C-alpha positions, -999 to +999 in steps of 0.1 A: +498-441+545+486-471+529+471-474+563+450-441+561+436-448+523+431-488+535+412-473+563+385-449+542+384-470+511+376-499+527+345-484+540+340-463+513+342-485+483+308-504+496+288-469+503+272-470+475+239-454+477+241-428+448+240-393+460+232-358+444+258-343+422+275-313+419+299-315+454+326-293+450+364-307+448+366-288+486+336-307+498+350-340+489+381-333+503+369-326+538+344-357+535+372-382+525+396-367+554+367-369+581+360-407+566+397-414+572+396-400+603+370-413+618+367-449+603+408-456+605+405-479+639+376-506+617+404-516+597+423-524+628+394-544+642+371-520+658+339-516+654+329-484+635+322-452+660+292-430+659+316-402+642+326-431+617+292-440+609+277-403+607+303-400+577+298-430+560+260-418+559+267-386+549+296-391+524+288-387+483+296-415+464+317-396+437+338-383+459+351-419+469+348-446+439+375-427+423+396-438+447+392-471+446+419-483+426+427-520+412+452-528+444+434-511+467+401-530+458+425-565+464+433-551+497+391-547+500+386-580+484+411-597+512+396-583+543+367-596+526+336-575+507+308-589+526+322-579+562+324-544+549+289-542+537+278-556+570+300-530+588+283-501+564+243-514+568+249-513+603+258-477+600+225-473+589+234-471+549+219-492+523+241-505+501+230-517+469+238-553+455+257-554+419+270-519+418+301-509+405+322-486+422+357-480+408+374-516+408+352-532+427+317-547+428+289-554+457+279-589+459+250-601+446 
């Protein structure tokens, strides 16, 4: 279970470009589940797949920031926020600097 959440949150915690508001709870659930399923291998050292990168580019930030708790943020910091930022940017999604999402802030 932890792997499922960590996989989603590692990538999503720094996918921090504010998006349009008005996403329904059911849309958020679908986006979150797709991200978890497609990006899980990344936490085990794999490069993001095309499907993972597509989810990273499409996800609405308001769907994921609420899940970035202090506990999840500590796991992300253990892996390395700069590494995660690099992966996100490699998928084609810009990551703003000094952006707060839940309990984590991107590097300056």
